[in-house]
C-alpha positions as CSV (number, residue, x, y, z in Angstrom):
1,X,-25.8,58.6,97.3
2,X,-26.3,60.6,94.2
3,X,-24.3,63.6,93.8
4,X,-25.6,66.2,91.3
5,X,-23.4,66.8,88.3
6,X,-23.6,70.6,89.0
7,X,-21.3,70.0,92.1
8,X,-18.3,68.8,89.9
9,X,-15.4,71.2,90.6
10,X,-17.2,72.7,93.4
11,X,-15.4,74.4,96.3
12,X,-16.7,74.2,99.7
13,X,-15.4,76.1,102.5
14,X,-14.0,74.4,105.6
15,X,-12.6,70.9,106.6
16,X,-10.1,71.8,108.9
17,X,-10.4,73.1,112.5
18,X,-6.8,74.4,112.5
19,X,-6.9,76.6,109.2
20,X,-9.3,78.2,106.6
21,X,-9.0,75.1,104.4
22,X,-11.4,74.5,101.4
23,X,-12.7,71.2,100.0
24,X,-12.7,70.2,96.3
25,X,-15.3,68.2,94.8
26,X,-14.5,66.2,91.6
27,X,-16.1,63.6,89.7
28,X,-12.8,61.4,88.5
29,X,-14.9,58.9,86.6
30,X,-18.7,58.5,86.2
31,X,-20.2,58.0,89.6
32,X,-16.7,58.0,91.3
33,X,-16.2,61.3,93.1
34,X,-13.3,62.7,95.3
35,X,-13.3,65.1,98.1
36,X,-9.9,66.8,98.8
37,X,-9.1,69.0,101.7
38,X,-6.9,71.8,100.9
39,X,-5.2,73.4,103.9
40,X,-3.4,76.7,104.3
41,X,0.4,76.2,103.8
42,X,0.9,77.3,107.5
43,X,-1.7,74.7,109.0
44,X,-0.5,72.5,111.7
45,X,-2.7,69.7,110.8
46,X,-1.3,69.8,107.2
47,X,2.3,69.9,108.6
48,X,1.6,66.6,110.8
49,X,0.0,64.8,107.8
50,X,3.1,65.8,105.7
51,X,5.4,64.5,108.5
52,X,3.6,61.2,109.0
53,X,4.0,60.6,105.1
54,X,7.8,61.2,105.1
55,X,7.4,64.4,103.3
56,X,7.9,68.1,103.9
57,X,5.2,70.8,104.0
């Protein structure tokens, strides 16, 4: 899949059913992209992820 360069740095609403998360799209190297879900601080899904990683929210 080819991702248009105009989407680099885009914020996309959604990504979690438990909060009003946003997704961030970024090109980290030419042709290599990341999509990160940024959860709300009070999101129960994010808290479970942090607990599973051994960290705190």
